[in-house]
C-alpha positions in Angstrom: 48.6 44.8 -5.8 47.3 44.8 -9.3 48.6 47.2 -12.0 45.1 48.7 -12.3 45.0 49.6 -8.6 48.5 51.1 -8.9 47.4 53.2 -11.9 44.3 54.4 -10.1 46.3 55.4 -7.0 48.7 57.5 -9.0 45.9 59.1 -11.0 44.0 59.9 -7.9 47.0 61.4 -6.3 47.7 63.7 -9.2 44.1 64.7 -9.4 43.8 65.4 -5.7 46.9 67.5 -5.8 45.4 69.8 -8.3 42.2 70.0 -6.3 44.0 70.6 -3.1 46.1 73.4 -4.5 43.0 75.2 -5.6 41.7 75.3 -2.0 45.1 75.6 -0.3 46.0 78.3 2.2 49.4 79.9 1.3 52.3 78.7 3.3 55.0 80.9 4.8 57.4 82.4 2.2 60.3 80.1 3.2 58.1 77.0 3.1 58.3 76.4 6.8 55.2 76.3 9.0 54.3 79.9 10.0 53.0 78.8 13.4 55.8 76.5 14.4 57.8 79.0 16.6 56.4 78.0 20.0 58.1 76.5 23.0 60.3 73.5 23.5 62.5 71.3 21.4 64.6 72.2 18.4 64.0 70.7 15.0 65.8 71.0 11.7 64.0 73.3 9.3 63.2 74.3 5.7 60.9 71.3 5.0 60.3 70.6 8.7 61.8 67.4 10.0 61.5 65.7 13.4 64.4 65.9 15.8 66.5 62.8 15.4 66.2 60.6 18.4 68.9 58.4 17.1 71.2 58.1 14.1 68.8 55.9 12.2 65.9 58.4 12.5 68.2 61.1 11.4 68.9 59.2 8.3 65.2 59.4 7.5 65.4 63.1 6.8 65.5 64.3 3.3 68.2 66.5 1.8 65.9 69.5 2.0 65.4 69.1 5.7 68.4 71.2 6.6 70.1 74.2 4.9 73.9 73.8 5.2 76.0 77.0 5.0 79.6 75.9 5.5 78.6 73.7 8.3 75.9 75.9 9.7 72.4 74.4 10.2 69.3 76.5 10.2 67.0 75.6 13.1 63.4 76.5 14.1 61.5 75.4 17.2 58.6 73.1 17.8 56.3 72.2 20.7 57.2 68.8 22.2 54.4 66.4 21.5 52.8 68.9 19.1 50.8 68.1 16.0 53.1 70.0 13.7 56.2 68.2 15.0 54.8 64.7 14.5 53.2 65.5 11.1 56.6 66.8 10.0 58.2 63.6 11.1 55.8 61.6 9.1 56.5 63.8 6.0 60.3 63.6 6.3 60.5 59.9 7.1 61.8 57.6 4.4 59.2 55.0 5.2 55.3 55.0 5.5 54.4 56.0 9.1 51.6 57.3 11.2 52.3 59.6 14.1 50.3 60.7 17.1 51.7 63.5 19.4 50.7 64.1 23.0 48.6 67.1 21.8 46.4 64.9 19.5 46.2 62.1 22.1 45.0 64.6 24.7 42.2 65.7 22.5 40.9 62.1 22.4 40.9 61.7 26.2 42.2 58.2 25.8 43.9 56.9 29.0 45.9 54.0 27.5 47.8 53.3 24.3 45.6 50.5 23.1 42.5 52.8 23.2 44.2 55.6 21.4 45.7 53.4 18.6 42.3 52.3 17.4 42.0 55.9 16.0 45.0 55.4 13.7 44.4 54.6 10.1 44.3 50.8 9.5 44.6 49.9 13.2 42.1 48.0 15.3 42.1 46.7 18.9 41.2 43.1 20.0 40.3 42.3 23.6 41.0 45.9 24.6 44.8 45.3 24.6 46.1 43.8 21.4 46.6 46.0 18.4 46.1 44.7 14.9 48.0 46.7 12.2 46.4 46.4 8.7 44.3 43.4 9.8 47.3 41.4 11.0 47.3 39.9 14.5 49.6 40.7 17.4 52.2 38.2 16.3 52.8 40.5 13.3 53.5 43.6 15.3 56.2 44.6 17.8 56.5 47.3 20.4 59.6 49.5 21.0 60.1 51.8 24.0 62.2 54.7 23.0 63.6 52.5 20.2 64.3 49.4 22.2 62.3 46.1 22.3 60.6 45.3 25.7 59.4 42.0 27.1 55.8 41.0 27.8 54.2 39.9 31.0 51.8 37.7 29.0 52.3 34.0 29.7 52.0 32.9 26.2 52.4 35.8 23.9 55.4 37.8 22.8 53.4 41.0 22.3 53.1 43.5 25.1 49.4 44.2 26.1 49.2 47.9 25.2 46.5 48.8 27.8 49.5 48.6 30.2 50.8 52.0 28.9 49.1 55.2 30.1 49.1 57.9 27.5 50.0 60.6 30.1 53.6 59.4 30.2 54.1 59.5 26.5 55.3 62.3 24.2 54.0 60.5 21.2 53.5 57.3 19.2 54.9 56.4 15.8 53.5 53.5 13.8 56.0 52.2 11.2 53.9 50.6 8.4 56.8 49.9 6.1 60.0 48.3 7.2 63.4 50.0 7.4 66.6 48.3 8.4 67.0 50.1 11.7 63.8 48.2 13.0 63.7 44.7 14.3 63.1 42.1 11.5 60.0 40.7 13.2 57.8 42.9 11.1 54.4 42.1 9.5 51.8 44.7 10.1 54.0 47.3 11.7 56.1 48.4 14.5 54.8 50.6 17.3 57.3 53.1 18.7 56.3 54.5 22.1 58.2 57.7 23.2 58.3 58.8 26.7 58.1 62.4 27.7 61.3 64.3 27.3 63.0 66.4 30.0 61.8 70.0 30.0 63.9 73.2 29.5 61.9 75.1 32.1 60.0 74.4 35.3 56.5 72.9 35.1 54.1 71.3 37.6 50.9 69.5 36.9 48.4 67.8 39.2 45.1 66.2 38.1 42.4 64.3 39.9 39.1 62.8 38.6 36.2 60.4 39.1 34.0 58.4 36.8 30.6 56.8 36.5 29.9 53.6 34.5 26.4 52.7 33.6 25.4 49.4 35.1 28.4 49.3 37.4 28.8 52.4 39.6 26.5 52.5 42.5 25.1 49.0 41.7 25.8 45.7 43.5 28.7 43.8 42.1 30.5 40.6 42.9 33.3 40.9 45.5 35.2 38.8 47.9 37.5 39.3 50.9 41.1 40.0 49.8 43.9 41.9 51.4 43.9 45.3 53.2 46.2 46.8 50.6 44.2 45.7 47.5 43.6 49.4 46.6 47.3 49.8 45.9 47.4 46.9 43.4 49.8 45.0 45.6 48.7 41.8 47.4 49.7 42.1 51.0 50.2 38.4 51.4 46.5 37.4 51.9 46.7 35.3 48.7 50.2 33.9 48.9 51.0 30.3 49.5 51.1 29.6 53.2 54.6 29.3 54.7 54.2 25.7 55.6 53.1 24.7 52.1 55.7 26.9 50.5 58.5 25.2 52.5 57.1 21.7 51.5 57.3 22.5 47.8 60.4 24.6 47.8 63.1 23.9 45.2 60.6 22.4 42.8 59.5 19.5 45.1 56.1 18.0 44.2 53.7 17.5 47.1 53.0 13.8 47.5 51.4 11.8 50.3 53.7 9.4 52.1 53.4 5.8 51.0 55.5 2.6 50.8 56.6 3.7 47.3 57.2 7.3 48.5 58.6 7.2 52.0 59.7 10.8 51.9 56.2 12.1 51.1 54.0 14.2 53.4 52.4 12.5 56.4 48.6 12.7 56.9 49.2 15.2 59.7 51.4 17.3 57.5 48.9 17.3 54.7 46.2 18.3 57.2 48.4 21.3 58.4 49.1 22.4 54.8 45.5 22.1 53.8 44.2 24.0 56.9 46.7 26.8 56.3 45.6 27.0 52.7 41.8 27.0 53.3 42.2 29.4 56.3 42.1 32.4 54.0 38.4 31.7 53.4 36.2 31.3 50.3 33.1 32.8 48.9 31.7 35.6 46.7 29.2 38.2 47.9 27.5 41.3 46.5 28.7 44.8 47.5 28.0 48.3 46.3 30.6 49.4 43.7 32.3 52.7 44.2 33.0 55.3 41.4 36.1 55.2 39.3 39.0 57.3 40.5 42.2 58.7 39.0 45.1 60.9 40.1 48.3 62.0 38.4 51.2 64.3 39.2 54.1 65.6 37.1 57.0 67.9 37.8 60.2 68.9 36.0 62.8 71.6 35.5 65.9 72.5 33.7 69.2 73.8 35.3 72.3 75.5 33.9 75.4 73.8 35.2 77.9 75.9 33.3 78.8 77.2 29.9 76.7 75.2 27.4 75.9 72.5 29.9 72.3 72.0 31.0 70.5 69.4 33.1 66.8 68.6 32.7 64.8 66.5 35.2 61.2 65.1 35.0 59.1 62.9 37.2 55.5 61.8 36.8 53.2 59.3 38.4 49.7 58.1 37.8 47.1 56.1 39.7 43.8 54.9 38.4 41.1 52.6 39.8 38.2 51.4 37.5 35.3 49.0 37.9 33.4 47.0 35.4 30.4 44.7 36.0 29.3 42.7 33.1 26.4 40.3 32.4 27.2 38.1 29.4 25.2 35.4 27.6 27.1 32.5 26.1 25.9 29.7 23.8 27.8 26.8 22.2 26.7 24.7 19.3 27.4 21.4 17.6 27.1 20.8 13.9 24.4 18.3 12.7 22.6 17.4 9.5 19.9 19.9 10.6 22.4 22.7 11.1 23.7 24.0 14.4 22.3 22.5 17.6 22.7 24.3 20.9 24.6 22.2 23.4 25.5 24.9 26.0 23.7 27.9 27.4 25.4 29.9 30.2 25.0 33.3 31.9 28.3 34.9 33.0 28.3 37.6 35.6 31.6 39.2 36.6 32.9 42.3 38.3 36.5 43.4 37.7 38.5 46.0 39.5 41.4 47.4 37.6 44.2 49.2 39.4 46.8 51.0 37.2 49.8 52.6 38.7 52.8 54.1 36.8 55.9 56.2 37.4 58.4 57.8 35.2 61.7 59.5 36.0 63.9 61.1 33.4 67.2 63.0 33.4 68.9 64.6 30.4 72.3 66.2 30.2 73.0 68.5 27.2 76.6 69.5 26.5 76.6 72.2 23.9 74.7 71.5 20.8 76.5 68.3 19.9 76.2 66.0 22.9 73.3 64.7 24.9 73.0 61.9 27.5 69.7 60.7 28.9 68.4 58.4 31.6 64.8 57.1 31.7 63.3 54.8 34.3 59.7 53.6 33.9 57.5 51.5 36.1 54.1 50.3 34.9 51.8 48.2 37.0 48.3 46.9 36.1 46.3 44.7 38.6 43.0 43.1 37.7 40.9 41.7 40.6 37.9 39.7 39.2 35.1 37.7 40.7 33.0 35.6 38.3 29.9 33.4 38.4 29.0 31.2 35.5 25.5 29.6 35.6 23.9 27.3 33.0 24.3 24.1 31.0 27.5 22.7 29.7 28.2 19.2 28.5 24.5 18.3 29.4 25.1 19.2 33.1 23.4 22.2 34.8 26.1 23.8 37.0 27.3 27.0 38.6 31.0 27.8 38.5 32.7 30.4 40.8 36.1 32.0 40.3 38.2 34.7 42.0 41.3 35.8 40.3 44.0 38.4 41.2 46.5 39.3 38.5 49.5 41.6 38.9 51.3 42.7 35.6 54.4 44.8 35.9 56.9 46.2 33.5 60.0 47.9 34.7 62.5 49.5 32.2 65.7 51.5 32.6 67.3 53.1 29.6 70.6 55.0 29.2 71.2 56.6 25.9 73.4 59.2 24.2 73.6 61.3 21.0 76.9 62.7 19.8 77.7 64.9 16.8 81.3 65.4 15.7 81.7 68.3 13.3 85.4 67.5 12.9 84.6 64.0 11.6 82.6 65.1 8.6 79.5 65.8 10.8 79.4 62.2 12.0 76.5 61.4 14.4 76.7 58.6 16.9 73.8 57.2 19.0 73.9 54.5 21.6 71.4 53.0 24.0 71.4 50.4 26.8 68.1 49.0 28.0 67.3 46.7 30.9 63.7 45.6 31.2 61.9 43.2 33.4 58.3 42.1 32.9 56.5 40.1 35.6 53.1 38.5 36.1 51.9 37.2 39.4 48.6 35.3 39.9 48.4 34.2 43.5 45.6 31.9 44.6 43.2 31.8 41.6 40.3 29.9 43.2 37.6 28.0 41.3 34.8 25.9 42.7 31.7 24.3 41.3 28.2 23.5 42.3 25.8 21.2 40.3 22.0 21.6 40.3 20.0 18.9 42.1 16.6 20.0 41.1 16.3 23.6 42.2 19.0 23.2 44.8 22.7 23.7 44.3 25.0 21.0 45.6 28.8 21.1 45.9 30.0 19.1 43.0 31.5 15.6 43.5 33.3 15.8 40.1 37.1 16.0 39.7 36.9 19.7 38.8 34.9 20.6 41.9 37.6 23.0 43.2 41.1 24.2 42.5 43.6 26.8 43.7 46.4 27.9 41.3 49.5 30.0 41.9 51.2 31.3 38.8 54.3 33.4 38.4 56.2 34.6 35.3 59.4 36.7 35.0 60.8 37.9 31.7 64.1 39.7 31.7 65.5 41.5 28.6 68.8 43.4 27.9 69.3 45.3 24.8 72.3 47.2 23.5 72.4 49.1 20.2 74.8 51.5 18.6 74.1 53.5 15.4 76.0 55.9 13.3 75.2 58.4 10.5 77.7 59.9 8.1 76.3 62.7 5.8 77.7 63.9 2.5 76.7 66.9 0.5 77.6 67.3 -3.2 78.1 70.3 -5.4 75.1 69.5 -7.6 72.8 69.8 -4.6 72.4 66.1 -4.0 73.1 64.5 -0.7 73.9 61.1 0.7 73.4 59.8 4.3 75.1 56.5 5.2 74.0 54.8 8.4 74.9 51.6 10.1 74.3 50.0 13.4 74.6 46.9 15.6 72.2 45.5 18.2 72.3 42.7 20.7 69.3 41.5 22.6 69.3 38.9 25.4 66.0 37.6 26.8 65.3 35.0 29.6 62.0 33.9 30.8 60.9 31.6 33.7 57.3 30.5 34.2 55.9 28.4 37.0 52.4 27.2 37.9 51.4 25.2 41.0 47.9 23.8 41.3 46.2 22.2 44.4 42.8 20.7 45.0 40.9 19.3 48.0 39.7 15.8 47.5 37.2 14.1 49.8 38.7 11.0 51.4 36.9 7.7 50.5 34.3 6.8 53.1 34.5 10.3 54.7 31.8 10.8 57.4 31.2 14.2 55.8 29.4 12.6 52.9 26.9 10.9 55.3 25.4 14.3 56.1 22.7 14.9 53.5 22.8 18.6 53.9 26.5 19.0 54.1 27.1 19.6 50.3 24.2 22.2 50.2 26.2 24.6 52.4 28.2 27.6 51.1 31.8 26.9 50.0 33.3 28.6 53.1 31.5 26.1 55.3 32.3 23.1 53.2 36.1 23.8 52.9 36.3 25.2 56.4 39.7 24.2 58.0 37.9 22.0 60.5 36.8 19.8 57.6 40.4 19.4 56.3 41.5 16.1 57.8 42.7 12.6 56.9 39.0 11.5 56.9 37.7 14.7 55.4 39.0 16.9 52.7 42.7 16.0 51.8 45.0 18.4 50.0 46.5 17.1 46.8 48.8 18.7 44.2 47.6 18.5 40.6 50.3 20.5 38.8 50.8 19.1 35.4 54.1 17.9 34.1 54.1 20.7 31.5 53.2 23.7 33.7 56.7 24.9 34.2 59.2 26.1 31.6 62.2 28.3 31.0 63.1 30.0 27.8 65.9 32.2 26.3 66.6 34.1 23.2 69.8 35.5 21.8 69.4 37.9 18.9 72.3 39.6 17.2 71.6 42.1 14.4 73.5 44.5 12.2 72.3 46.9 9.4 73.6 49.3 6.8 71.5 51.8 4.9 72.0 54.5 2.2 69.7 57.5 1.9 70.2 59.4 -1.4 68.5 62.7 -2.3 69.1 63.8 -5.9 67.8 66.1 -8.7 65.9 68.2 -6.1 62.7 66.1 -6.2 63.9 62.5 -5.7 64.9 60.4 -2.7 65.9 56.8 -2.7 66.9 54.5 0.2 68.4 51.0 0.1 69.5 48.9 3.1 69.7 45.5 4.6 69.6 44.0 8.0 71.1 40.7 9.1 69.7 38.9 12.2 70.9 35.8 13.8 68.3 34.3 16.2 69.0 31.6 18.7 66.0 30.7 21.0 65.0 27.7 23.0 62.2 26.6 25.3 62.7 24.0 27.9 59.6 22.5 29.5 60.5 20.5 32.6 58.4 18.3 34.9 58.4 18.7 38.7 55.9 15.8 38.8 58.7 13.4 37.7 62.1 15.2 37.8 63.8 12.2 36.1 61.7 12.8 32.9 63.9 14.4 30.3 62.8 17.9 29.6 61.0 18.8 26.4 63.3 21.2 24.4 62.3 23.1 21.3 64.1 25.9 19.6 64.7 28.1 16.6 68.2 28.8 15.2 68.2 30.8 12.0 69.9 33.7 10.2 67.9 36.1 8.0 68.9 38.8 5.5 66.2 41.4 5.3 66.5 44.0 2.5 64.4 47.2 2.3 64.2 49.8 -0.4 62.1 52.9 -0.9 61.6 55.7 -3.4 60.0 59.1 -2.8 59.1 61.6 -5.5 58.6 65.1 -4.1 56.9 66.4 -7.2 55.4 69.5 -5.5 56.1 71.8 -2.6 53.2 70.2 -0.8 52.9 66.7 -2.2 54.9 63.5 -2.5 54.5 60.0 -3.8 56.4 57.2 -2.1 56.9 53.5 -2.8 58.6 50.8 -0.7 59.6 47.2 -0.8 61.0 44.9 1.9 61.3 41.4 3.1 60.8 40.5 6.8 60.0 37.6 9.1 57.7 36.5 11.9 59.3 34.1 14.3 57.4 31.6 16.5 57.1 32.5 20.1 58.5 30.6 23.1 55.5 28.4 23.9 54.5 27.9 20.3 57.6 25.7 19.8 57.1 23.4 22.8 55.2 20.2 22.1 54.0 20.0 25.7 50.4 21.0 26.4 49.6 24.1 28.5 46.5 26.1 29.4 46.3 29.4 27.7 45.4 31.8 30.6 43.7 34.2 28.2 41.6 31.7 26.3 41.3 29.1 29.1 41.8 26.4 26.5 44.5 23.7 26.4 47.1 24.4 23.8 49.9 22.3 22.5 53.0 23.8 20.7 54.6 22.5 17.6 58.4 22.1 17.5 58.2 21.8 13.7 57.1 25.4 13.2 59.0 27.4 10.7 59.7 31.1 10.6 57.2 33.0 8.4 58.7 34.9 5.5 56.9 38.1 4.4 57.1 40.2 1.3 55.9 43.8 1.7 55.0 46.3 -1.0 53.6 49.8 -0.2 52.6 52.9 -2.2 51.4 56.1 -0.6 50.5 59.6 -1.9 50.6 62.4 0.6 49.6 66.1 0.4 50.4 68.6 3.2 48.2 71.7 3.3 50.2 73.3 6.1 51.9 72.3 9.3 48.9 70.5 10.8 46.7 69.5 7.9 47.2 66.6 5.4 45.6 64.1 3.1 47.0 60.7 2.2 46.0 57.6 0.2 47.9 54.3 0.5 47.9 50.9 -1.0 49.6 47.9 0.5 50.2 44.3 -0.4 51.7 41.5 1.8 52.4 37.9 0.9 53.2 35.3 3.5 55.1 32.1 3.1 54.3 29.6 5.8 52.3 31.9 8.1 51.7 30.5 11.6 48.0 30.0 12.4 46.2 28.8 15.5 44.2 25.7 14.7 42.0 23.2 16.6 43.0 19.6 16.7 40.6 16.7 16.2 39.0 15.3 19.3 36.1 15.8 21.6 38.0 17.9 24.1 39.0 21.4 22.7 42.7 21.4 22.0 44.5 24.1 20.1 47.8 24.0 18.3 49.9 26.0 15.8 50.6 25.1 12.2 52.3 26.7 9.3 49.7 27.4 6.6 50.7 27.1 3.0 50.4 30.8 2.3 48.5 34.0 3.0 47.7 37.2 1.3 46.9 40.6 2.9 46.2 43.7 0.9 44.1 46.9 1.1 43.8 50.6 0.7 43.9 53.4 3.3 42.7 57.0 3.2 43.2 59.6 5.9 42.6 63.4 6.0 43.0 66.1 8.7 41.9 69.6 7.9 41.1 72.9 9.6 37.8 74.1 8.0 38.9 77.8 7.7 39.6 77.3 4.0 35.8 77.0 3.5 35.1 80.6 4.6 35.0 82.7 7.7 31.9 81.5 9.6 29.0 79.0 9.6 26.0 79.5 11.8 27.9 82.1 13.7 30.9 79.7 14.4 34.2 80.8 13.0 35.3 78.0 10.7 38.9 78.3 11.5 38.0 76.9 15.0 36.7 73.7 13.5 38.8 70.7 12.6 37.8 67.4 11.0 39.7 64.2 10.8 38.7 61.1 8.9 40.4 57.8 8.1 39.2 54.6 6.6 41.0 51.3 5.7 39.6 48.6 3.4 41.4 45.4 4.0 41.2 41.9 2.6 43.1 38.8 3.5 43.1 35.1 2.7 45.0 32.3 4.4 45.3 28.9 2.7 45.7 26.0 5.1 47.2 22.7 4.2 44.5 20.2 3.3 46.1 17.2 5.1 47.3 18.8 8.3 44.3 21.0 8.8 41.5 18.8 7.6 39.7 19.1 10.9 39.0 22.8 10.2 35.7 23.7 8.5 37.3 26.2 6.1 40.7 25.6 4.5 40.5 29.1 3.0 39.4 32.0 5.0 40.3 35.5 6.2 43.1 35.8 8.8 41.9 35.7 12.4 41.1 39.1 13.9 41.2 40.9 10.5 38.3 43.4 10.0 37.4 44.1 6.4 37.2 47.8 7.2 38.1 50.2 10.0 36.8 53.8 10.1 37.4 56.8 12.3 35.8 60.3 12.3 36.9 63.1 14.5 35.2 66.6 14.8 36.9 69.2 16.9 36.2 72.8 18.0 38.7 75.1 19.7 38.1 78.6 21.1 41.4 79.8 22.5 39.9 83.0 23.8 37.5 81.1 26.0 39.9 78.3 26.7 37.4 75.8 25.3 38.0 72.7 23.3 35.5 70.0 22.3 36.1 66.8 20.4 33.6 64.2 19.1 35.1 60.9 18.0 33.5 57.9 16.2 35.1 54.5 15.5 33.7 51.5 13.6 35.3 48.2 12.7 33.8 45.5 10.5 33.0 41.9 11.5 36.0 39.8 12.0 36.9 36.1 12.6 37.2 35.5 16.3 37.5 31.7 16.4 38.0 29.2 13.6 35.2 26.8 13.0 35.8 23.0 13.2 33.9 19.8 12.4 31.6 21.5 10.0 30.8 24.4 12.3 31.1 27.9 10.8 33.7 30.3 11.9 32.8 32.5 14.9 32.7 36.2 14.1 32.8 39.3 16.3 30.2 41.5 14.7 30.8 45.2 13.7 30.9 47.6 16.5 30.3 51.4 16.7 31.9 53.6 19.4 31.1 57.2 19.9 33.0 59.3 22.4 33.0 63.0 23.4 35.4 65.2 25.3 35.1 68.8 26.5 37.9 70.7 28.1 37.7 74.2 29.6 40.4 76.4 31.1 39.4 78.6 33.9 41.0 80.8 36.6 44.2 81.1 34.7 45.9 77.9 36.0 43.0 75.4 36.1 41.2 73.2 33.6 38.3 70.8 33.9 37.7 67.9 31.5 34.5 66.0 30.8 34.7 62.7 29.0 31.7 60.7 27.7 32.5 57.2 26.5 30.6 54.6 24.5 27.6 56.9 24.1 25.9 54.5 21.7 26.5 51.4 24.0 25.8 48.8 21.3 25.9 45.1 22.2 29.2 43.4 21.7 28.1 40.3 19.8 29.8 37.2 18.6 27.9 34.9 16.2 28.3 31.5 14.5 26.2 30.8 11.5 23.9 33.7 12.4 23.4 32.5 16.0 24.8 34.4 19.0 27.6 32.7 20.9 28.5 35.7 23.2 26.7 38.9 23.9 27.1 41.7 26.4 27.2 45.5 26.8 30.0 47.5 28.3 27.9 50.4 29.5 28.2 54.2 29.0 30.9 56.0 30.9 31.2 59.6 32.3 34.5 60.9 33.6 35.1 64.3 35.2 38.6 65.6 36.1 40.2 68.8 37.3 43.8 69.8 36.5 46.0 72.4 38.0 49.0 73.6 36.0 50.5 76.8 37.6 52.3 79.2 35.2 54.8 81.8 36.0 53.1 85.1 36.8 
């Protein structure tokens, strides 16, 4: 960050303060929001602050956040998930944050966290599930559930795919853009804090059902195949599981081998025939069927109960089910570099239909004992099942072929949390928070089937190549336990200053096991099946019919690689201390440090040859992570804050293993690097904020991040695509952010007959630049040794226009999002980098309350429906359209009469 940019930011902030004051609507006499007295949770008042969910968040409140009168704290009340509550939390935090409450999320109509986060300043979403904060990839962000880290069901990535989380189960989302010691030290772009809905004080019930239409999918013929009878639930009923006979043969990690003189304990031809016939008996093939509309259903119920004097129990339960379809036609092109430029070497058409089934459940219980003690229990189950059929037709490697694939993937995250908050007035108002979390992430891919036909003139013939068919069974389980204890000790001094000392310890234990087994059918040499000239022209179901599985026909073979199975563990112990000082009325300074000791290892073992020593890689390191911030509250409505911190980004499990594996998301072989080093990051932030009232604000921020030894995905030299990871020499990421939210009532009373106080506008934009410098010797295969960081958009913009008529129960919201072109894949061998081109998204939502307890909602998605386009040197490499969407739902929420 240059001194000129810093000076401009300060000058702009002071100028905007003067302009904003001229147009400001007067606040309540005591400085608190005039409209903040609605139902639900208590929050400390004067300058409003969010309720402390733990001791560390309590330490983020400024000295003016509470008025102390001989131990008496003045309280006001806020609506849980409300705009005012989360805006006040952003204002009172010691670090730079963005906050979205359930109210604001509901206005967008977004159904999952990944979709809604793209509307936050400086955030973008890649592949519909991975969030990039300030242009930094998923490796530089972490996800906390109610303050605790959670594992990921992704085979190869540490980050949790955020489309797994439905927004209906959340009270809000906080994005920490600057580091504070209470957060995990793995911090680059930011930390995403997801907060589940709190237990209610009074009875509520909510039921919602809806249906949806997708242009190009609903009512059209899509690709389908025969699965199980319970597929609609998202659970495979056993139709795809490994047959019992084969499962017994490979139990305890045994590798399936045919019997021979060198392997007398192998399977006999008769046994291989039985295993193969059982495996092929489930059938093959893809056909076309009419695709049904999308469907969704959700239910929520809760209540509060008085158990005695100052003892109250709250209970909440919620569930959600959603089924969505997506048929996509995609064009793909691949190129090779030559003296004449790029030459096309591949041209394929990809047609796919994916059925996504999301199911979730939440249960919460909270016990409040007086005003000083609270104990809570939360259990969450999230499931996401993707069922896909795909046909790829075209030219690849100078061969005209057609590839078929069916894939069923079950992702699941189960988390149980027990936490408590305790305040001890007799111990100098000491506050103590503790939390125990047990989380289990799992991914199951039973019987992913692939087969191939090659063109013989105009006819399609079952391929004789080695990749003519395969069936893969993959399973992953990631278990994580986390314990943290935090304390806060406040001090108030006679001169009006105050000091909050906080400290905490955290212990995280994580264990992962991943297994993949792959099988193929190989035609026996001299098989009479090959003598029939029309045999290989038949459909796949006829070719791999169980009757053709025999010693002189198709023979079952296992092709699991020696590197397909691994186990991993991580032991992370952390402790932090932090001091938060408010002084001279207008100033606040925080200083703290976190110490983390990390011990992780990855063991890749071979079931092909159990005597082969396993490949072991690991990371054992200790890091001291300081953080400091300063806030100048130079006006009743405005403040200027600055922050500095040092953080790390550690390599993930598989990135450390030198054994090759197939990345299931990219479908490209990848080899880890045991020499990877932990990335060190220096973070500097500056933000000016102005608050018009309890719901309206304006902010400008500058940020600057420098990376020492950043980890980058690179392609290794060779004709076959092979990816790996290397520490680049350095990287630099910096930018500016602007966001504004304003009710238009300050402009006057009405425009075109519309009361202006019913109109709201929200706007945010981020301008981001980055540069990564690769080592010239280790990365010479790459085309560009200096380039932007992968996935970083040079700009991200959001515009939101809202209209609310409380008398008519009507609310309308128009939302626009745009991100700039970003590097999708790094170019090699003289080929340019592949870019995902800029994309515009326009959405609309209309909600209308009727008949007292009812409300219908209309959502229109992707109204512009632009092409999703990836280009290389100006030539298209991928292109498709997602289609426009229409969703209509009805909600019943009975109220007391």
